[in-house]
C-alpha positions, 0 to 999 in steps of 0.5 A, spaced: 799 268 210 796 275 210 791 276 217 790 284 220 793 286 226 792 291 232 798 295 235 797 298 241 802 303 241 806 308 246 809 314 244 813 319 246 815 326 244 822 329 246 825 335 242 822 334 235 823 326 236 817 322 236 818 315 239 814 309 238 813 304 241 808 298 240 807 291 242 802 285 240 801 277 242 802 273 235 799 265 235 803 262 230 799 256 229 794 262 226 798 264 220 802 257 219 808 257 222 809 251 223 807 244 220 807 238 222 812 236 228 812 243 229 805 243 230 805 241 237 806 246 242 808 241 248 815 244 245 814 250 241 810 255 244 804 258 239 804 265 244 810 270 239 811 275 242 812 282 237 816 288 240 816 294 235 820 301 236 818 308 231 824 314 231 821 320 226 824 326 226 820 331 223 823 335 216 825 341 215 819 344 212 822 349 205 817 355 204 818 355 196 820 362 194 815 366 189 815 368 184 817 374 181 814 380 179 
């Protein structure tokens, strides 16, 4: 099952490295996770926190050499 979700990210940048941190709370039953006795939220909660950490560094750009005369 596919459902749209929206992460809210905080970002920081240091020494050319960008870090993104995001978090979203999902309801597992909305995604069909838990059938039969596992649907009862008394024993297994419905809320699931998902955290994402992404770190990226920009690649250095190489300027192509111009063709000669």
